[in-house]
PLY file of the C-alpha trace (Angstrom):
ply
format ascii 1.0
element vertex 434
property float x
property float y
property float z
element edge 433
property int vertex1
property int vertex2
end_header
17.40 -39.92 -31.08
15.11 -42.86 -31.87
15.86 -42.56 -35.62
19.57 -42.36 -34.88
19.35 -45.48 -32.74
17.46 -47.36 -35.45
20.12 -46.29 -37.96
22.92 -47.70 -35.84
20.91 -50.88 -35.27
20.36 -51.26 -39.02
24.08 -50.64 -39.65
25.05 -53.26 -37.10
22.66 -55.83 -38.62
23.88 -55.14 -42.16
27.51 -55.41 -41.13
26.76 -58.62 -39.25
24.96 -60.02 -42.29
27.83 -59.03 -44.61
30.36 -60.53 -42.24
28.44 -63.81 -42.31
28.27 -63.81 -46.10
31.98 -63.00 -46.34
32.78 -65.92 -44.07
30.76 -68.25 -46.38
32.52 -66.87 -49.47
35.96 -67.41 -47.90
35.07 -71.00 -47.09
33.96 -71.59 -50.69
37.43 -70.42 -51.88
35.88 -68.58 -54.84
37.92 -65.55 -55.86
35.09 -64.08 -57.95
32.57 -64.31 -55.13
35.14 -62.79 -52.77
35.59 -59.67 -54.93
31.84 -59.41 -55.45
31.35 -59.57 -51.68
33.99 -56.90 -51.13
32.18 -54.68 -53.63
28.89 -55.23 -51.85
30.50 -54.28 -48.53
32.03 -51.14 -50.05
28.70 -50.09 -51.64
26.88 -50.71 -48.35
29.41 -48.62 -46.42
29.10 -45.76 -48.92
25.30 -46.00 -48.76
25.30 -45.90 -44.97
27.65 -42.91 -45.02
25.41 -41.06 -47.50
22.31 -42.04 -45.50
23.90 -40.68 -42.32
24.98 -37.45 -44.03
21.68 -36.83 -45.79
19.21 -37.79 -43.09
20.65 -38.65 -39.69
23.05 -35.70 -39.35
20.43 -33.03 -40.33
17.98 -34.63 -37.90
20.61 -34.44 -35.14
21.23 -30.75 -35.88
17.47 -30.03 -35.85
17.25 -31.93 -32.55
20.01 -29.70 -31.16
17.93 -26.72 -32.30
14.92 -28.05 -30.41
17.10 -28.29 -27.30
18.09 -24.63 -27.79
14.42 -23.67 -27.97
13.67 -25.70 -24.88
16.46 -23.93 -22.98
15.36 -20.56 -24.46
18.87 -19.98 -25.81
17.90 -17.61 -28.62
21.45 -16.36 -29.21
22.81 -19.63 -30.70
22.43 -20.63 -34.36
22.53 -23.90 -36.34
25.28 -24.40 -38.92
24.69 -25.56 -42.47
25.16 -29.24 -43.29
25.69 -28.93 -47.04
22.33 -30.43 -47.99
19.88 -28.13 -49.83
16.73 -29.42 -48.09
18.36 -29.57 -44.66
20.06 -26.19 -45.12
16.71 -24.63 -46.00
15.30 -25.93 -42.72
18.40 -24.63 -40.92
17.98 -21.21 -42.57
14.31 -20.98 -41.59
15.16 -22.13 -38.07
17.92 -19.50 -37.71
15.57 -16.76 -38.93
12.97 -17.93 -36.44
15.58 -17.86 -33.66
16.61 -14.33 -34.66
12.99 -13.17 -34.56
12.42 -14.88 -31.22
15.56 -13.23 -29.85
14.40 -9.77 -30.95
10.92 -10.32 -29.53
12.36 -11.70 -26.31
14.68 -8.70 -25.93
11.82 -6.33 -26.71
9.56 -8.07 -24.20
12.34 -8.04 -21.62
12.89 -4.32 -22.16
9.16 -3.69 -21.82
8.98 -5.77 -18.64
12.00 -3.99 -17.23
10.47 -0.63 -18.11
7.17 -1.65 -16.51
8.99 -2.87 -13.39
10.84 0.45 -13.12
7.60 2.36 -13.74
5.68 0.39 -11.12
8.53 0.74 -8.62
8.72 4.51 -9.12
4.95 5.04 -9.32
3.30 7.07 -6.53
0.30 4.77 -6.95
0.21 1.66 -4.82
0.16 -1.46 -7.04
-0.91 -4.79 -5.54
-0.82 -7.81 -7.89
-2.43 -11.09 -6.86
-2.26 -14.58 -8.33
-5.45 -16.49 -9.29
-5.68 -17.68 -5.67
-5.78 -14.02 -4.52
-2.38 -14.21 -2.87
-0.03 -11.23 -3.16
2.77 -11.85 -5.66
3.91 -8.24 -6.06
3.67 -5.04 -4.01
5.51 -1.90 -5.06
7.22 0.48 -2.57
4.29 2.93 -2.63
1.95 0.09 -1.66
4.25 -0.94 1.21
4.17 2.65 2.53
0.40 2.89 2.20
-0.07 -0.43 4.04
2.21 0.82 6.87
3.75 -2.64 7.06
6.12 -3.17 9.94
9.78 -3.76 9.16
10.36 -7.35 8.18
6.66 -8.18 7.81
6.29 -10.71 5.01
3.47 -10.06 2.56
4.31 -12.37 -0.37
1.83 -15.19 -1.04
-0.52 -13.91 1.65
-4.12 -12.85 1.29
-4.48 -9.07 1.92
-6.85 -9.84 4.79
-4.01 -11.65 6.56
-1.91 -8.47 6.79
-1.93 -6.07 9.74
-2.87 -3.17 7.44
-6.46 -1.90 7.70
-6.24 -0.59 4.13
-5.21 -4.02 2.82
-8.21 -5.59 4.56
-10.58 -2.97 3.15
-9.42 -3.76 -0.41
-11.12 -7.16 -0.29
-14.53 -5.43 -0.01
-14.20 -3.82 -3.46
-16.01 -5.76 -6.22
-14.11 -6.63 -9.40
-13.87 -3.81 -12.00
-15.13 -1.21 -9.53
-13.51 1.64 -7.62
-14.07 2.88 -4.10
-12.87 5.78 -1.96
-11.68 4.55 1.43
-11.30 6.91 4.39
-9.43 5.40 7.32
-9.32 6.30 10.98
-5.80 7.74 10.55
-7.33 10.51 8.39
-5.82 9.08 5.19
-8.04 8.88 2.11
-7.44 6.50 -0.78
-9.08 5.85 -4.12
-8.82 2.13 -4.87
-9.50 0.36 -8.18
-9.99 -3.41 -8.45
-9.33 -4.91 -11.88
-7.47 -7.80 -13.56
-5.18 -8.71 -16.47
-4.56 -11.96 -18.34
-1.11 -13.58 -18.24
-0.46 -16.99 -19.83
-4.16 -17.69 -19.91
-4.80 -16.88 -16.24
-6.61 -13.87 -14.80
-4.54 -11.99 -12.23
-6.48 -9.56 -10.00
-4.73 -6.33 -9.08
-5.44 -3.14 -7.11
-4.39 0.42 -7.87
-4.30 2.67 -4.82
-4.12 6.45 -5.14
-3.63 8.64 -2.09
-6.12 11.54 -2.07
-5.29 12.68 1.45
-3.35 15.83 0.64
-5.68 16.95 -2.15
-8.83 16.36 -0.08
-7.36 18.10 2.98
-6.42 21.13 0.88
-9.91 21.29 -0.65
-11.58 20.82 2.75
-9.42 23.44 4.38
-10.01 25.95 1.61
-13.77 25.38 1.87
-14.12 25.55 5.65
-11.70 28.50 5.94
-13.92 30.51 3.62
-17.12 29.47 5.39
-15.72 30.05 8.89
-14.30 33.48 8.07
-17.54 34.60 6.50
-19.66 33.31 9.39
-17.27 34.68 12.02
-17.30 38.12 10.39
-21.07 38.30 10.14
-21.81 36.79 13.56
-19.23 38.85 15.45
-20.39 42.09 13.81
-24.01 41.27 14.54
-23.46 40.13 18.14
-21.27 43.18 18.85
-24.09 45.51 17.83
-26.72 43.52 19.69
-24.60 43.29 22.85
-23.92 47.02 22.83
-27.63 47.78 22.46
-28.62 45.30 25.17
-26.01 46.77 27.55
-27.49 50.22 27.04
-31.05 48.99 27.58
-30.04 47.02 30.67
-28.29 50.08 32.14
-31.44 52.13 31.54
-33.87 49.60 33.08
-31.58 48.93 36.04
-32.37 52.47 37.25
-36.11 51.81 37.23
-37.93 50.04 40.01
-39.84 46.82 39.28
-37.79 46.07 36.15
-35.64 43.33 37.72
-37.19 40.58 35.55
-36.53 42.56 32.40
-32.93 43.19 33.48
-32.48 39.44 34.11
-33.79 38.62 30.63
-31.42 41.20 29.14
-28.53 39.73 31.13
-29.26 36.24 29.81
-29.47 37.60 26.25
-26.12 39.38 26.63
-24.48 36.21 27.97
-25.96 34.28 25.06
-24.43 36.75 22.61
-21.03 36.36 24.27
-21.33 32.57 24.11
-22.25 32.76 20.43
-19.23 34.97 19.79
-17.00 32.54 21.71
-18.51 29.62 19.80
-17.71 31.11 16.40
-14.27 32.25 17.60
-13.43 28.59 18.30
-14.12 27.84 14.64
-12.02 30.76 13.48
-9.10 29.60 15.65
-8.86 26.42 13.57
-7.84 28.37 10.46
-5.40 30.53 12.41
-3.04 27.81 13.63
0.42 29.40 13.66
3.42 27.79 12.01
5.10 25.57 14.62
8.26 26.83 16.28
10.20 23.60 16.37
12.66 22.68 19.07
14.03 19.44 20.50
11.73 18.41 23.36
11.95 15.46 25.78
8.64 13.61 25.43
8.72 12.29 28.99
8.92 15.82 30.40
6.22 17.17 28.06
3.72 14.40 28.83
4.37 14.51 32.60
3.57 18.23 32.56
0.37 17.64 30.56
-0.66 14.79 32.90
-0.43 17.06 35.93
-2.59 19.64 34.20
-5.32 17.07 33.39
-5.27 15.12 36.68
-7.94 17.30 38.33
-10.38 16.86 35.45
-9.84 13.09 35.51
-10.16 12.89 39.29
-13.50 14.73 39.20
-14.82 11.98 36.89
-13.22 9.12 38.90
-10.89 8.37 35.99
-7.50 6.82 36.65
-4.81 8.56 34.55
-1.81 6.22 34.12
1.48 7.31 32.53
4.19 4.91 31.39
7.28 6.84 30.33
10.17 5.51 28.28
13.47 4.60 29.91
15.32 5.99 26.89
13.44 9.33 27.25
13.09 9.91 23.46
13.23 13.39 22.00
11.17 14.90 19.20
11.39 18.05 17.12
8.07 19.75 17.94
6.36 22.95 19.02
5.72 22.20 22.70
2.86 24.74 23.02
0.89 23.37 20.06
1.64 19.79 21.01
0.48 20.28 24.59
-2.84 21.56 23.24
-3.11 18.42 21.09
-2.54 16.19 24.13
-5.05 18.17 26.18
-7.69 17.75 23.44
-7.03 14.01 23.11
-7.21 13.40 26.87
-10.32 15.60 27.15
-11.99 13.52 24.38
-11.06 10.34 26.25
-12.59 11.73 29.48
-15.81 12.63 27.65
-15.93 9.14 26.12
-15.55 7.46 29.53
-17.88 9.94 31.32
-17.52 8.34 34.75
-15.14 5.75 36.25
-12.54 4.36 33.89
-8.90 4.54 32.93
-6.70 6.46 30.52
-3.27 5.02 29.72
-0.50 7.18 28.25
2.48 5.24 26.91
5.74 6.53 25.43
8.02 4.22 23.42
11.35 4.95 21.80
11.72 2.40 19.00
9.96 3.74 17.06
9.31 7.02 18.86
5.59 6.78 19.57
3.03 8.31 21.94
-0.19 6.41 22.63
-3.25 7.56 24.59
-5.66 4.69 25.29
-8.99 4.83 27.12
-11.72 2.48 28.32
-14.54 4.62 26.98
-17.49 3.77 24.76
-15.28 3.14 21.74
-15.70 4.02 18.06
-17.70 1.90 15.65
-16.58 1.19 12.06
-19.04 3.63 10.52
-17.87 6.46 12.76
-14.19 5.66 12.14
-14.58 6.53 8.47
-15.92 10.00 9.38
-13.28 10.94 11.94
-11.15 13.99 11.15
-13.90 15.26 8.82
-14.67 18.99 9.25
-17.65 19.72 11.54
-18.31 16.03 12.27
-18.81 15.20 15.95
-20.37 12.36 17.94
-21.12 14.72 20.85
-24.61 16.31 21.04
-23.09 19.77 21.56
-19.88 19.09 19.63
-18.59 21.58 17.09
-16.56 19.08 15.07
-13.34 21.10 15.22
-11.35 19.32 17.96
-10.08 16.47 15.75
-9.56 18.90 12.87
-7.26 20.98 15.10
-5.41 17.81 16.15
-5.10 16.70 12.52
-3.76 20.06 11.37
-1.16 20.30 14.14
0.05 16.71 13.70
0.39 17.22 9.96
2.40 20.39 10.57
4.72 18.22 12.70
4.93 15.54 9.96
3.52 12.93 12.34
1.49 9.90 11.30
-1.42 9.02 13.56
-4.42 6.74 13.97
-7.54 6.56 16.13
-9.03 3.11 16.44
-10.99 0.90 18.86
-9.55 -2.61 19.02
-11.23 -5.92 19.65
-10.41 -5.49 23.36
-12.73 -2.41 23.32
-9.79 -0.13 24.14
-9.65 3.05 22.03
-6.12 4.06 21.09
-4.90 7.36 19.68
-1.41 6.60 18.39
1.04 9.28 17.28
4.19 8.19 15.43
7.04 10.67 15.17
8.97 10.48 11.91
12.71 10.96 11.98
0 1
1 2
2 3
3 4
4 5
5 6
6 7
7 8
8 9
9 10
10 11
11 12
12 13
13 14
14 15
15 16
16 17
17 18
18 19
19 20
20 21
21 22
22 23
23 24
24 25
25 26
26 27
27 28
28 29
29 30
30 31
31 32
32 33
33 34
34 35
35 36
36 37
37 38
38 39
39 40
40 41
41 42
42 43
43 44
44 45
45 46
46 47
47 48
48 49
49 50
50 51
51 52
52 53
53 54
54 55
55 56
56 57
57 58
58 59
59 60
60 61
61 62
62 63
63 64
64 65
65 66
66 67
67 68
68 69
69 70
70 71
71 72
72 73
73 74
74 75
75 76
76 77
77 78
78 79
79 80
80 81
81 82
82 83
83 84
84 85
85 86
86 87
87 88
88 89
89 90
90 91
91 92
92 93
93 94
94 95
95 96
96 97
97 98
98 99
99 100
100 101
101 102
102 103
103 104
104 105
105 106
106 107
107 108
108 109
109 110
110 111
111 112
112 113
113 114
114 115
115 116
116 117
117 118
118 119
119 120
120 121
121 122
122 123
123 124
124 125
125 126
126 127
127 128
128 129
129 130
130 131
131 132
132 133
133 134
134 135
135 136
136 137
137 138
138 139
139 140
140 141
141 142
142 143
143 144
144 145
145 146
146 147
147 148
148 149
149 150
150 151
151 152
152 153
153 154
154 155
155 156
156 157
157 158
158 159
159 160
160 161
161 162
162 163
163 164
164 165
165 166
166 167
167 168
168 169
169 170
170 171
171 172
172 173
173 174
174 175
175 176
176 177
177 178
178 179
179 180
180 181
181 182
182 183
183 184
184 185
185 186
186 187
187 188
188 189
189 190
190 191
191 192
192 193
193 194
194 195
195 196
196 197
197 198
198 199
199 200
200 201
201 202
202 203
203 204
204 205
205 206
206 207
207 208
208 209
209 210
210 211
211 212
212 213
213 214
214 215
215 216
216 217
217 218
218 219
219 220
220 221
221 222
222 223
223 224
224 225
225 226
226 227
227 228
228 229
229 230
230 231
231 232
232 233
233 234
234 235
235 236
236 237
237 238
238 239
239 240
240 241
241 242
242 243
243 244
244 245
245 246
246 247
247 248
248 249
249 250
250 251
251 252
252 253
253 254
254 255
255 256
256 257
257 258
258 259
259 260
260 261
261 262
262 263
263 264
264 265
265 266
266 267
267 268
268 269
269 270
270 271
271 272
272 273
273 274
274 275
275 276
276 277
277 278
278 279
279 280
280 281
281 282
282 283
283 284
284 285
285 286
286 287
287 288
288 289
289 290
290 291
291 292
292 293
293 294
294 295
295 296
296 297
297 298
298 299
299 300
300 301
301 302
302 303
303 304
304 305
305 306
306 307
307 308
308 309
309 310
310 311
311 312
312 313
313 314
314 315
315 316
316 317
317 318
318 319
319 320
320 321
321 322
322 323
323 324
324 325
325 326
326 327
327 328
328 329
329 330
330 331
331 332
332 333
333 334
334 335
335 336
336 337
337 338
338 339
339 340
340 341
341 342
342 343
343 344
344 345
345 346
346 347
347 348
348 349
349 350
350 351
351 352
352 353
353 354
354 355
355 356
356 357
357 358
358 359
359 360
360 361
361 362
362 363
363 364
364 365
365 366
366 367
367 368
368 369
369 370
370 371
371 372
372 373
373 374
374 375
375 376
376 377
377 378
378 379
379 380
380 381
381 382
382 383
383 384
384 385
385 386
386 387
387 388
388 389
389 390
390 391
391 392
392 393
393 394
394 395
395 396
396 397
397 398
398 399
399 400
400 401
401 402
402 403
403 404
404 405
405 406
406 407
407 408
408 409
409 410
410 411
411 412
412 413
413 414
414 415
415 416
416 417
417 418
418 419
419 420
420 421
421 422
422 423
423 424
424 425
425 426
426 427
427 428
428 429
429 430
430 431
431 432
432 433
């Protein structure tokens, strides 16, 4: 545009100069000078026209091409101007535009394919900008984070989200992976890496759910172990108990053998307790398929509360129930689910030990059942081990109570979590999926 402006300035000055000279020639009244001046004007006009056609017009067309590049309009082309040198530039420019268009379309197709792949991927994909703010989160990641409806996650640090998994991601060093086990029994393998885009490193996380695979492997392992132990122990204790019964019956007829009979009685009771102990383990792998029916949660929980009131009263524990006005319904096996509630409340009582409160709350939107207690609470290290086979915080615990709860809730397609909040209240939350 500057060259074009200078051209028009030069044209104006030349025409002004020629006009001045023509005026002088007219005043001199010389016919020869007049025709010479007319010739000079004609030659100058032709020269300016040629100059414009050869230089200014090609430069304008190339400038238009630069505007097309700036606007990323790769579909338009420059037309020839009839000048060999300029047309060669135009030809090269059009070829460059064609190549840019093809590359742009190819890149766009690849990006679209990658977007579709990331959207459909079962892996959670979290992409951050250089400031570690979330700029992309695929649907699998949203499900894994259990984000509430309408919760905004864009341009937020993962630690600012309500998701425990999102907060745990920030503890993974760059280019390393970590298996995270949460208090809701879900297990994830998380990878922290980065890619370069436009010269900037963008951190990202890949999250793979291992919950189902780990649960299947755990169940297969402990089923085999429990069945083998139960078979051997029950066979052994049955033989020992039978022999001890015979010996006790024999010595009970003899005088002065009361101490021996008492020892035999204790040994027999111990055998029965051992058999009962191992039977509890075996019961975990014999959970029947649930017989589902529509059940009013208010009615189910009220019935369970009445059953547990005596146990709570003996420990000076206040059992508080807050039912839902809407009285939500759920498709469950009431027998299995009552046993789950009994186990959860019993765990809460054992955590409190003496004098405290247990709060049972039912909500309808979403349909949720929460059992909260004022017990000792669960530390972070213990949270990661919850719902692990044979793990227990109780000195005499068998580590099968939470496994039973986990198995039953999974059979009912419920999501759940067990967590102690900052207020030191421990909450077992069960969410019923529609």
